[in-house]
PLY file of the C-alpha trace (Angstrom):
ply
format ascii 1.0
element vertex 526
property float x
property float y
property float z
element edge 525
property int vertex1
property int vertex2
end_header
163.75 215.26 88.18
166.43 216.02 85.67
169.77 214.63 86.60
173.09 215.87 85.32
173.97 214.20 82.01
176.30 211.28 82.61
177.75 208.40 80.70
175.56 205.27 80.57
175.56 203.26 83.77
177.15 206.05 85.79
175.25 207.70 88.61
174.46 211.34 88.62
176.10 213.60 91.14
174.02 214.49 94.19
171.67 217.30 93.30
171.68 220.51 95.25
167.93 220.62 95.87
165.39 217.86 95.39
162.22 218.68 93.48
158.88 217.50 94.92
158.68 215.02 92.03
162.02 213.47 92.94
161.05 213.28 96.61
157.81 211.46 95.71
159.84 208.97 93.66
162.32 208.38 96.46
159.55 207.86 99.03
157.92 205.32 96.70
161.26 203.48 96.51
161.55 203.48 100.32
158.06 202.01 100.60
158.99 199.34 98.06
162.03 198.43 100.16
159.75 198.27 103.21
157.52 195.73 101.43
160.46 193.56 100.35
161.90 193.42 103.89
158.47 193.04 105.49
157.73 189.91 103.47
160.69 188.11 105.05
158.89 188.01 108.41
155.21 188.55 107.53
154.56 184.81 107.11
156.37 183.75 110.29
153.34 184.10 112.59
151.05 182.35 110.09
153.08 179.32 109.01
150.63 176.91 110.69
147.66 178.40 108.79
149.55 178.26 105.47
150.58 174.69 106.29
146.94 173.69 106.85
145.77 175.50 103.72
148.34 173.75 101.52
148.15 170.36 103.28
151.86 170.41 104.12
153.87 169.11 107.07
155.49 171.57 109.53
158.97 170.91 108.10
157.73 171.41 104.54
155.85 174.59 105.42
159.05 176.24 106.73
160.18 176.43 103.10
157.60 179.16 102.53
160.01 181.43 104.42
163.31 179.73 103.58
162.79 179.86 99.79
162.19 183.62 99.95
165.33 184.20 102.01
167.58 182.10 99.78
166.39 183.81 96.60
166.57 187.31 98.06
170.08 186.85 99.37
171.25 185.95 95.84
169.65 189.01 94.24
170.91 191.61 96.73
174.60 191.60 95.61
173.57 191.12 91.95
171.46 194.30 92.02
174.48 196.59 91.67
175.38 195.18 88.26
171.75 195.12 87.13
171.26 198.72 88.19
174.15 199.81 85.96
172.90 197.60 83.14
169.24 198.68 83.23
169.32 201.98 85.21
167.85 202.51 88.67
164.46 203.49 87.27
164.01 200.40 85.10
165.42 197.93 87.65
163.27 199.21 90.50
160.11 199.31 88.37
160.67 195.77 87.07
161.46 194.60 90.60
158.28 196.16 92.05
156.13 194.75 89.23
157.65 191.29 89.54
157.22 191.36 93.30
153.56 192.29 92.79
152.88 189.58 90.21
154.46 186.83 92.28
152.69 188.06 95.42
149.42 187.46 93.59
150.70 184.06 92.47
151.54 183.14 96.09
148.01 184.02 97.18
146.60 181.75 94.45
149.01 178.83 95.02
147.17 175.53 95.42
150.09 173.36 96.56
153.24 173.69 98.59
155.44 173.14 95.53
153.89 176.07 93.69
154.04 178.24 96.81
157.78 177.59 97.26
158.48 178.38 93.59
156.44 181.60 93.71
157.97 182.67 97.03
161.47 182.15 95.63
160.59 184.23 92.56
159.04 186.90 94.79
162.16 187.08 96.98
164.57 187.07 94.04
163.00 189.78 91.92
161.86 191.86 94.91
165.29 191.70 96.55
166.64 194.27 94.07
164.57 197.01 95.72
166.51 196.90 99.00
170.08 197.90 98.01
168.83 200.15 95.19
167.24 202.48 97.76
170.48 202.72 99.76
172.45 203.70 96.65
169.76 206.14 95.49
169.81 208.00 98.80
173.50 208.84 98.38
173.04 209.84 94.75
169.99 212.05 95.38
170.66 213.77 98.67
173.42 216.33 99.27
175.48 215.85 102.43
173.54 218.33 104.56
170.26 216.54 103.93
171.54 212.99 103.79
171.24 212.46 107.55
167.43 212.50 107.36
167.52 210.02 104.46
169.76 207.70 106.49
167.35 207.84 109.42
164.38 207.13 107.14
166.13 204.15 105.55
167.35 202.90 108.93
163.81 203.15 110.30
162.41 201.28 107.30
165.03 198.51 107.37
164.53 197.85 111.08
160.79 198.52 111.44
159.72 196.14 108.66
161.01 192.92 110.27
159.89 194.17 113.71
156.22 194.58 112.75
156.17 191.77 110.16
154.92 189.01 112.47
152.36 191.36 114.05
150.90 192.50 110.74
150.94 188.96 109.39
149.14 187.60 112.43
146.48 190.32 112.25
145.83 189.78 108.53
145.55 186.02 108.98
143.21 186.24 111.97
141.06 189.01 110.48
140.84 187.68 106.90
142.94 184.67 105.79
146.57 183.81 105.11
146.04 184.71 101.43
145.96 188.40 102.45
149.61 188.17 103.52
150.30 188.34 99.78
147.21 190.05 98.37
147.97 193.20 100.37
151.09 193.65 98.21
149.22 193.74 94.91
147.66 197.24 94.81
150.55 198.80 96.75
153.22 197.20 94.56
151.48 198.25 91.35
151.20 201.84 92.61
154.88 201.92 93.59
155.95 200.67 90.15
153.81 203.34 88.47
155.15 206.16 90.64
158.81 205.14 90.32
158.56 204.79 86.54
157.20 208.33 86.23
159.31 210.16 88.82
162.77 208.56 89.19
165.56 209.65 86.85
168.91 209.10 88.54
171.13 207.49 85.89
171.21 205.95 82.43
171.29 202.33 81.35
174.45 200.77 79.91
173.34 197.86 77.66
176.96 197.19 76.66
177.52 195.60 80.07
175.38 192.64 78.99
178.10 191.48 76.61
180.51 191.25 79.57
178.01 189.61 81.93
179.72 186.88 83.95
177.23 184.00 83.75
179.62 181.59 85.47
180.11 184.11 88.24
176.32 184.34 88.67
176.03 180.55 88.88
178.83 180.26 91.44
177.42 183.14 93.51
173.92 181.64 93.49
175.25 178.23 94.56
177.48 179.78 97.22
174.91 182.10 98.82
171.98 179.72 98.35
173.87 176.82 99.93
175.08 179.04 102.77
171.55 180.22 103.52
170.23 176.64 103.38
172.90 175.39 105.79
172.22 178.27 108.20
168.46 177.68 108.07
168.38 173.89 108.25
171.60 173.13 110.14
170.28 173.73 113.68
167.21 171.59 112.99
169.12 168.58 111.62
172.25 168.64 113.80
174.41 170.36 111.19
176.83 168.15 109.27
175.38 165.00 110.83
172.62 165.35 108.24
173.57 164.19 104.74
171.67 166.94 102.90
173.11 169.73 105.06
176.62 168.30 104.63
176.13 168.12 100.85
175.04 171.75 100.61
177.94 172.77 102.87
180.37 171.09 100.44
178.67 172.66 97.40
178.77 176.08 99.06
182.46 175.77 99.94
183.49 174.84 96.39
181.16 177.39 94.77
182.37 180.08 97.18
185.99 179.52 96.20
185.13 179.67 92.50
182.97 182.78 92.99
185.75 184.70 94.76
188.22 183.61 92.10
185.96 184.94 89.34
185.18 188.14 91.25
188.87 188.93 91.82
190.20 187.94 88.39
187.72 189.51 85.94
187.62 193.10 84.71
183.81 193.18 85.00
182.86 190.79 87.83
179.30 189.97 88.77
180.02 191.56 92.16
182.75 194.16 92.58
184.64 193.35 95.79
187.00 196.32 95.50
184.79 198.28 97.89
186.20 196.15 100.72
189.51 197.98 100.24
187.76 200.96 101.82
188.27 200.66 105.58
185.03 202.40 106.52
183.06 200.14 104.22
184.68 196.95 105.54
184.11 197.94 109.16
180.58 199.08 108.31
179.85 195.65 106.82
181.04 193.96 110.02
178.78 196.28 112.04
175.92 195.64 109.59
176.45 191.91 110.14
176.19 192.48 113.91
173.03 194.55 113.42
171.55 191.66 111.45
172.17 189.38 114.41
170.52 191.81 116.83
167.65 192.81 114.55
166.52 189.42 113.27
167.65 187.54 116.39
165.65 189.65 118.84
162.58 189.72 116.57
162.79 185.91 116.53
163.75 185.13 120.13
161.36 187.34 122.11
158.22 186.18 120.22
159.50 182.60 120.64
159.58 183.13 124.41
156.13 184.73 124.45
154.65 181.91 122.38
156.32 178.86 123.91
156.55 179.96 127.54
153.71 182.45 127.98
151.36 180.80 125.45
150.57 184.05 123.62
148.94 184.05 120.18
150.25 186.17 117.30
148.11 189.19 118.19
149.20 189.16 121.84
152.84 188.85 120.77
152.36 191.78 118.42
150.93 193.92 121.20
154.04 193.31 123.32
156.46 193.87 120.44
154.67 197.04 119.30
156.58 199.12 121.85
159.80 198.57 119.90
158.38 200.04 116.69
156.73 202.89 118.58
160.03 203.92 120.19
161.78 203.67 116.83
159.30 206.14 115.35
159.66 208.46 118.33
163.48 208.38 118.19
163.81 208.84 114.41
163.51 212.67 114.19
165.90 213.19 117.13
168.45 210.81 115.64
168.21 212.67 112.33
169.00 215.99 113.99
171.82 214.50 116.06
173.37 212.93 112.96
173.63 216.39 111.40
175.28 217.94 114.46
177.26 215.17 116.18
180.11 212.98 115.00
178.31 209.78 113.90
180.93 207.71 115.72
179.75 209.13 119.05
176.13 208.45 118.13
177.02 204.90 117.09
178.92 204.28 120.33
175.91 205.31 122.41
173.64 203.21 120.21
175.78 200.08 120.62
175.91 200.59 124.39
172.12 201.02 124.54
171.63 197.92 122.38
173.88 195.97 124.75
171.95 197.30 127.75
168.56 196.49 126.17
169.55 192.88 125.46
171.18 192.55 128.89
168.00 193.73 130.61
165.86 191.47 128.44
168.03 188.54 129.54
166.38 188.62 132.97
163.33 186.74 131.67
161.16 184.64 133.98
158.14 182.50 133.14
155.94 185.34 134.45
157.38 188.13 132.31
154.81 190.05 130.28
154.43 193.55 128.79
154.97 195.42 132.07
158.36 193.77 132.66
159.49 193.82 129.01
158.30 197.25 127.85
161.40 199.22 128.91
164.09 196.93 127.42
162.07 196.43 124.22
161.52 200.18 123.87
165.19 200.85 124.60
166.11 198.40 121.84
164.01 200.39 119.39
165.86 203.61 120.26
169.21 201.80 120.10
168.46 200.40 116.63
167.83 203.88 115.26
171.02 205.22 116.87
173.02 202.39 115.30
171.58 201.96 111.81
171.69 205.57 110.58
175.36 206.22 111.55
176.49 202.84 110.17
174.72 203.53 106.85
176.26 206.99 106.62
179.83 205.94 107.45
179.90 202.66 105.52
178.64 204.10 102.22
179.58 207.75 102.74
183.19 207.35 101.55
182.51 205.05 98.58
183.16 206.61 95.14
179.95 207.05 93.12
181.11 204.54 90.48
181.29 201.78 93.13
178.27 202.84 95.15
175.66 200.54 93.59
177.73 197.39 93.98
178.83 198.42 97.49
175.21 198.97 98.53
174.38 195.40 97.50
177.29 193.98 99.48
176.44 196.10 102.51
172.83 194.90 102.59
173.96 191.34 101.96
176.03 191.47 105.16
172.99 192.45 107.21
170.97 189.55 105.82
173.87 187.14 106.34
174.15 188.41 109.91
170.50 187.54 110.39
170.93 184.06 108.86
174.06 183.24 110.86
172.56 184.79 113.99
169.38 182.71 113.79
171.42 179.55 113.22
173.57 180.28 116.28
170.49 181.22 118.34
168.69 177.99 117.50
171.79 175.96 118.29
172.37 177.76 121.59
168.73 177.44 122.66
168.76 173.69 121.89
172.07 172.99 123.62
171.55 175.24 126.63
167.97 174.08 127.27
169.19 170.47 127.26
171.96 171.35 129.72
169.58 173.27 131.99
167.08 170.40 131.90
169.78 168.06 133.18
170.73 170.41 136.02
167.11 171.10 137.00
166.28 167.40 136.89
169.21 166.72 139.21
167.89 169.36 141.60
164.43 167.75 141.51
165.58 165.08 143.94
163.08 163.08 145.98
165.49 163.19 148.91
164.68 166.89 149.23
161.63 167.44 151.43
160.48 170.47 149.41
160.18 168.34 146.26
158.05 165.70 148.01
155.85 168.36 149.55
155.33 170.06 146.18
154.33 166.77 144.55
151.91 166.05 147.39
150.39 169.51 147.02
149.90 169.04 143.27
148.45 165.55 143.73
145.99 166.79 146.36
144.88 169.63 144.09
144.24 167.22 141.19
142.79 164.31 143.16
139.23 165.54 143.00
139.33 165.65 139.18
141.67 162.79 138.33
141.38 160.34 141.22
144.07 157.66 141.12
145.79 159.35 138.19
146.54 162.45 140.29
150.10 161.31 141.16
150.94 160.69 137.49
149.47 164.07 136.50
151.51 165.77 139.23
154.72 164.21 137.91
153.84 165.31 134.37
153.22 168.84 135.64
156.61 168.88 137.36
158.28 167.62 134.19
156.63 170.38 132.14
157.83 172.96 134.66
161.40 171.69 134.30
161.18 171.95 130.49
159.67 175.44 130.71
162.26 176.78 133.14
165.09 175.23 131.12
163.79 177.08 128.05
163.63 180.38 129.93
167.22 179.96 131.15
168.36 179.04 127.62
166.71 182.17 126.19
168.48 184.29 128.82
171.85 182.69 128.00
171.32 183.36 124.30
170.31 186.99 124.89
173.51 187.49 126.92
175.60 186.15 124.03
173.84 188.56 121.66
174.47 191.42 124.11
178.16 190.49 124.17
178.33 190.85 120.37
177.24 194.48 120.61
179.62 195.23 123.46
182.51 193.75 121.44
181.47 195.83 118.40
182.38 198.99 120.32
186.04 198.12 119.69
185.51 198.81 115.95
184.15 202.34 116.34
187.53 204.10 116.93
188.78 202.55 113.66
186.08 204.29 111.62
186.74 207.55 109.81
184.11 210.26 109.78
182.73 210.74 106.26
182.75 214.29 104.98
179.50 216.10 104.64
179.21 215.31 100.95
179.79 211.60 101.32
179.19 209.26 98.49
182.68 209.61 97.24
183.37 213.18 98.31
185.85 211.90 100.81
188.03 210.55 98.04
0 1
1 2
2 3
3 4
4 5
5 6
6 7
7 8
8 9
9 10
10 11
11 12
12 13
13 14
14 15
15 16
16 17
17 18
18 19
19 20
20 21
21 22
22 23
23 24
24 25
25 26
26 27
27 28
28 29
29 30
30 31
31 32
32 33
33 34
34 35
35 36
36 37
37 38
38 39
39 40
40 41
41 42
42 43
43 44
44 45
45 46
46 47
47 48
48 49
49 50
50 51
51 52
52 53
53 54
54 55
55 56
56 57
57 58
58 59
59 60
60 61
61 62
62 63
63 64
64 65
65 66
66 67
67 68
68 69
69 70
70 71
71 72
72 73
73 74
74 75
75 76
76 77
77 78
78 79
79 80
80 81
81 82
82 83
83 84
84 85
85 86
86 87
87 88
88 89
89 90
90 91
91 92
92 93
93 94
94 95
95 96
96 97
97 98
98 99
99 100
100 101
101 102
102 103
103 104
104 105
105 106
106 107
107 108
108 109
109 110
110 111
111 112
112 113
113 114
114 115
115 116
116 117
117 118
118 119
119 120
120 121
121 122
122 123
123 124
124 125
125 126
126 127
127 128
128 129
129 130
130 131
131 132
132 133
133 134
134 135
135 136
136 137
137 138
138 139
139 140
140 141
141 142
142 143
143 144
144 145
145 146
146 147
147 148
148 149
149 150
150 151
151 152
152 153
153 154
154 155
155 156
156 157
157 158
158 159
159 160
160 161
161 162
162 163
163 164
164 165
165 166
166 167
167 168
168 169
169 170
170 171
171 172
172 173
173 174
174 175
175 176
176 177
177 178
178 179
179 180
180 181
181 182
182 183
183 184
184 185
185 186
186 187
187 188
188 189
189 190
190 191
191 192
192 193
193 194
194 195
195 196
196 197
197 198
198 199
199 200
200 201
201 202
202 203
203 204
204 205
205 206
206 207
207 208
208 209
209 210
210 211
211 212
212 213
213 214
214 215
215 216
216 217
217 218
218 219
219 220
220 221
221 222
222 223
223 224
224 225
225 226
226 227
227 228
228 229
229 230
230 231
231 232
232 233
233 234
234 235
235 236
236 237
237 238
238 239
239 240
240 241
241 242
242 243
243 244
244 245
245 246
246 247
247 248
248 249
249 250
250 251
251 252
252 253
253 254
254 255
255 256
256 257
257 258
258 259
259 260
260 261
261 262
262 263
263 264
264 265
265 266
266 267
267 268
268 269
269 270
270 271
271 272
272 273
273 274
274 275
275 276
276 277
277 278
278 279
279 280
280 281
281 282
282 283
283 284
284 285
285 286
286 287
287 288
288 289
289 290
290 291
291 292
292 293
293 294
294 295
295 296
296 297
297 298
298 299
299 300
300 301
301 302
302 303
303 304
304 305
305 306
306 307
307 308
308 309
309 310
310 311
311 312
312 313
313 314
314 315
315 316
316 317
317 318
318 319
319 320
320 321
321 322
322 323
323 324
324 325
325 326
326 327
327 328
328 329
329 330
330 331
331 332
332 333
333 334
334 335
335 336
336 337
337 338
338 339
339 340
340 341
341 342
342 343
343 344
344 345
345 346
346 347
347 348
348 349
349 350
350 351
351 352
352 353
353 354
354 355
355 356
356 357
357 358
358 359
359 360
360 361
361 362
362 363
363 364
364 365
365 366
366 367
367 368
368 369
369 370
370 371
371 372
372 373
373 374
374 375
375 376
376 377
377 378
378 379
379 380
380 381
381 382
382 383
383 384
384 385
385 386
386 387
387 388
388 389
389 390
390 391
391 392
392 393
393 394
394 395
395 396
396 397
397 398
398 399
399 400
400 401
401 402
402 403
403 404
404 405
405 406
406 407
407 408
408 409
409 410
410 411
411 412
412 413
413 414
414 415
415 416
416 417
417 418
418 419
419 420
420 421
421 422
422 423
423 424
424 425
425 426
426 427
427 428
428 429
429 430
430 431
431 432
432 433
433 434
434 435
435 436
436 437
437 438
438 439
439 440
440 441
441 442
442 443
443 444
444 445
445 446
446 447
447 448
448 449
449 450
450 451
451 452
452 453
453 454
454 455
455 456
456 457
457 458
458 459
459 460
460 461
461 462
462 463
463 464
464 465
465 466
466 467
467 468
468 469
469 470
470 471
471 472
472 473
473 474
474 475
475 476
476 477
477 478
478 479
479 480
480 481
481 482
482 483
483 484
484 485
485 486
486 487
487 488
488 489
489 490
490 491
491 492
492 493
493 494
494 495
495 496
496 497
497 498
498 499
499 500
500 501
501 502
502 503
503 504
504 505
505 506
506 507
507 508
508 509
509 510
510 511
511 512
512 513
513 514
514 515
515 516
516 517
517 518
518 519
519 520
520 521
521 522
522 523
523 524
524 525
């Protein structure tokens, strides 16, 4: 496409009508974003296979996912500056190519150390694709057509982590864990080729390199990297009781203070925080943070229940979770039409209420719950996600001036990822604490003075006596202990889901404070 001539680094104004060439380029960018988000979760169902292939311990293997997250969360806010420095076309092409190269390197890694390094590089360079697509949608689409773009981006951002574990489990079981990364190679190369030849949104501004804040980059990397590490590892090692977690918490606190000082005192900061002066953007970031909790938390917690309580494998978990993605696809076109006709604040309010209801209904888990009992709340969550994401995207970025849009897009996406990191940390802590508390209460109820308990033990012992003989009583006690642990876990999952539901109910209080963006958006409201 041919954009309006602009000064270097400045975005073009939204065009009146997109050419087929420009639409092909934008769709390639959306698919690149899908790959970058998908790779956060695609390894989660296959960690044990990767661990065996690289001869690593379970704790070491978790770094295959953690390293990607830490690196990606550093790149996302940096992408705004890089997009102005290099142009959207160059940054996205380099990002897609780098993501492809390091995906191939991950598939060929022969040790855990190499895998962690390659995964970090993959997450860092690929992370630029995510916020770049958000900014491009506002620069390419006029207001009347932007609603469909918001729905498409919302669908992509929420569907990718939802199907990630399912796709990863299928690839690992059907081929090998190497295909978790090899699948990216031909697709990533094609995306880079298409974007290079079709996207022409803005011009590069090489002069920005002379004003690049290297100290700001260092402080931001230490701040966000340490924060992500503490959120990931804190629940596992009892937070600040662990020396390494406490050290990273201290480093992150100091680096965070220095980063904010640099960002607020320089004329050309590494991340422009002025967008937070926009009320819609600030409230949108809070809502994006909440969506991160709901999106990544539910994708983590429900499979955890199905695996630990129901004993499902990755394919069975994927079959249950598939209903969420299916309902998201079904709801997308209707949400797009509603967003064009209805005040997005009304749509968002309904979406938050439905998200609350979906989590509340899911919180009635029992050890016998399977697809039949979970299909409706999981499907409802898929509809709710679409009704939340598209309006939040439109209102948070729709009143940002074009000059600030690239940096604001990075900050907005950062908040969603931080919401996921903080949410998972809180979820793991709640599950650990509440399951311990429920085990104590259930153990107290399992009192031998109660006739029902003695009868149940006798029944179990009699059933096992033919196979185990004298060991039947011991086996019966072990079975009762396992039942206590299982039921305590189920109750802890329900408690945690209720807390998550409360977050969405509380978020409704923010909706009346939002202003409706004008049809043009992207700075038209200013």
